[in-house]
N, C-alpha and C positions, 0 to 999 in steps of 0.2 A: 680543846679550846685553850688559848693562851691564858695563863693566869697573870694577874697584875704583878709587878715587881715587888719583892720583899720590902717592908718598911725600913727606915734607917735603923731602928732598933734591932730588927731581925738581921739586917746585913751585919751589924756590929757583932752580934752574937756568932753569926757564921764565920766572920773573919777570925774571931777568936778560936773557934773550933778548928778552922782550916790550918791556922798556923801552928796550933798545938800538935795536930796530927802531922804536919810537914816536919817539924822539929824531930819527931820520933821515927818518921818513916822515909825521909828523903834519901835518895840513892847518893853514894859517894862517887860523884862524877868529876873528872879532871878540871873542867872549867869552873867548878864551884869552889876550887881550892885557890882561886886567884882573884884579884880585884884589878888586874890589868885590863884596861879597855880593849886593847888589841886582842888578847886572847878571848875575851868575852865576845867580841865581834866575830872572830873566826868561828867560834862555836855556834853562834846564832845563825850565821850564814850557812853553815854546814847542816844544821838541824832543820832548815827549811825543807819540807817534804821528804825527810830522811830520818829513819828511826835511830834512837840513841845508841843502841847496840852496834849498828853499822858505822856510825860517826866516830866512836871512841878511838879506834886505831888510826883513822885518817887524822883526826885532830891532833893526836899525840905525835904522829910523824910530821905533820904540817909545822907544828910548833918547834920541833927539832931542826927542820929545814930552813923555816923562816921565823925566827923567834921574835922579830920586831916589824913595825911598819917599814922601816928603812930597808931591812934585808929582803922583805917581799917586793918592795918597790923597785929594787935594783935587779930582781930575778928575770931572766928571760921568760916570755910567755910559755915557750915550750916546756920549761922546767916547772912552771906553775900548773899547767895542764897535766903533765905527767904526774905530779904529786896528788892531783885530783882524780886521777883515772879510776874508774869504777864507781865513783860517788854519784855520777849522773848529773843532769842539769847543769851543763858545763858553763852557762852563762853566769852562774854564781861564782865560779872561779875567776872569770874574766872580770866581773863586777868587783870582786875582792881585790884583785890585782890593780885595777883603776883607783878604787878607794885607797889603797896603800900608797899609790903615787900622789894622790891628792893630799893625804894626811902627812906624808913625808915631806912634802913641799912646804908645809907650815911648821916644820920642826917636830913632827911626830905627836903632836896633841890634838885630840878630837875636841870639837866644840861641846860645850856643856849645856846645850839648850835643844829643844826639840826642833826649832827653826833651823839652827845650825847643822844639826845631824841630817835633816831632810835635804838640806842643800848639797850634801856630799853625794858623789856618784854611786848609784847602786843601793841606796838606802831608802826604803819606803816607810810607810807608817808603822808597820809591825816591827821592823828592825830598829827604827828609831825609838820606839817605846821600850823594846827589850834592852837595848844598850843604854838608853837614858836612864831607865829605872835601875837596872842591876849594876852598871858601872858607875853612875853618878847620882843615883837616888832621886831623880826626877819623878814626879807624881804623874806618871803616864801609865795607862792600863794596857797590857798587851791583849791582842785578839788573834789567836791562831786557831788551828783546827781543834785542839784539845780544849781550849778555853770556850770556844763556841759550842762544843758538845756539852760541856758541863753547864753552861748557862742556858742552853736551850732545853735542857732536861730540868734544871731548877724551875724554869718558867713554864714547862710544858709547852714550848713555843710551836705554834702550828704553821708559822710562816717559813717558807723555803730559804735556806741559809745560802743558796747560791745567788740570790737576789741582792743587788747592792743595798736596797733599802732595808732588808733584813739585817745585813751586816752592820749597817749604820745604827739600827735599834740595839743590836747586841753590844756595839761599841759604848753606847750610852749606858747600858746595863753594867758592863764592865767597869766604866768609870765610876758609877755609883758604888759598886762593890769594892773598889780599890781602897786599900789601907794607905792613905797618903803619907802617914808617918813612917812607914816602911815599905815602900812600893817594891823594892827588890825582893824581899822575902815573900810578899804577898803574890807577886806575879810568878815567881818560881813555884810557890806552893800550888796555885791554881793549875798551872801547867803540869806539875807533877801528878796532881789528882786526876787529870784527864789521861795522863799516860800510863797510870798504874792502877787506878780504882774505877773511874768513870769510863770504862772501856767501850769501844764501838760495839762489841758483842759480848754478852754475859758480864755486864759490869757488876762490880762487887758492892752492891748497895748496902749490904748488911754492915759493912765496916766504913762506909763513907762518913766523913765528918759533916757533910751537908745534908745527910739523909732526912733529918727532921723538918727541914725547910724546902724539900724538893718536891714540887708539884707533879713531876713526872716519874716519881719513884715507883709507882704501881706498874708502869709499862715503859720503862726506860729506852727500850729498843725501838720505840715508835719516833724517838728523837735523836738527833735533829732531823727535820724534814729536808730532804735533799733530792733535787731532780738528777736522775741518773741517765747518762747518755750512753747508749750502746756503742761499743767499739765497732769501727769499721775494719773489716778483714781485708788484708792486702798481702800479695805475694811478690817477693822480689827475688831475682836470680843473680847471684854473684859468681864471678869467674876465678877459678884457681889456676893460675898461669905459673908453671914451674920452670925454673932453669937450674938443673942440678938440685942442690938442697935449699934453693932460694925461691921465694915467692913474690910474685909482682904485687906491690901494694901502692896505694895513692893516698895523698893527704887531701882532705875534704876541703874545697875552696870556700872563701868567704861567702856568706849568704845562704849556704846550704846547711841543713841539720848536721850537727857534729862538725862544724867547720874547725879546722886546725887539728882534728884527730885524724888517725890513719885507718884505713880499712882496705878490704879487697875490693877490686872494682866491679861494677855492675857488668853482667854479660852483655856484650854488643855484637849481634849476629853480623853487622856490617864489617866489623874489624877482626872477629873471633870466630873460630871453629869450635862447635860444641863436642864435648867428650862425655864421659861417664858422669852420671849422678853421684854425688858423694855423701852429702848429709843434709839434714834439715834443722834449723834452729828457730824456735819461736821466741818472739819478744814483744814488748809493748812500747809505743813511743806516742806521746800525746793522745790522740783519739783513735790510734791505729792498733790493731792486733795483727802483727806481722809474721808471716812464715817465710824465712830466708832460706832459699834452696841454693846449695854450693854444688857447682858442676866443674869438671875439669874442662880446660879450654886451651887452645893454642891460637896464636896471633896468625892472621892471613897474610900479613906483611910484617914490617918491622914494628917493634914495640915503641910506643911514644916515649919520648925522652924529655924530661924537664926536671927542675928542682922539687917538684912536688910528687914525683913518682920514682920508685926504685925497687929493686929486687932485694928482699931481706931474708937472712937466715933466721932460725928460731931464736938464736941468741941475740941478734941485732933487733928483732921485734920487740924483746923485752925492754929495750932502751926508749921505745916510742910509746906514746899515749894512743891506744886504739879504742875505738867505739866498743862498748861492752859486748854486743853480739859477735863483732868481728874479732875481739880478743878471745872469746870462747871458741870460735872457729879456728883461730890460729893455734890454740892449745891442742885442739883436736887433730889438726893436720900434722903437728910437729912432734906429738907424743908417741913413742914407740908403741905399737900394738894397738893404736886407736882403731875406731871403726872406719876411719877414713883411709 
């Protein structure tokens, strides 16, 4: 059963405990060493649905390549996608590129209000709250997966967090918990707590600064309540078409998953002759659990010719941004002594 939210007095005590813990336990992360709104925005976009340990090298390389809004705005999309290669959810990179163009057009300064931030391309409620609070000190409470888990456990919330009404309820709770005097530290502290202590599995409740006011402490793994959708299994067959030491590759067109990235083509029996099976690679995308089978193939006629297809050597492939499973396949195909 969901417990009533803590009183204002208890919230105040919990805020004090949380910040005291954070000051002694926070990780030294590169985006915490800057007050630059651009760098903070880059980190927040990269951290969406991606773990910190994965983001750090991407963030550091990105800031070297594109140190300002203006430099990112001037970059060609192919360079932006290449810098993002392997981080996944490529729409984030395109949104960040569009955002850079919008901010650069106004002189490189972001608006310092929630309404102004939300009006920018690619910025939703979470990103606006994160940037607004951390970069500008706006009293906006963030609500990401880590924060929802912390608050759902504190309340022993029995409502399904995949439902919009539940998220709205948690946003109200996050707003009440927020330290409006220092929203930057507070938001980073509660996100840090979810990332390092209030873990999805085997949370470290004994050392949690909120343990004394946590209604779900005795059975934390029951929260948050979340509907799980079973993955749909799917098989796809890609063709490996060789010309000497070159492999036929294509750029994914607009409107398709991974558009703008490069990949090996799907096997087309109308245009290709099937050869030997080479390998299988498993990966997940949205609701699908995919088994990608790679087979040798030859053209029945002439290979298609356009600006979005070409034969590439292993070295040339490294200069292009490939979809992750196709990058893995490329390495297997071009590494001496591989199973392929």
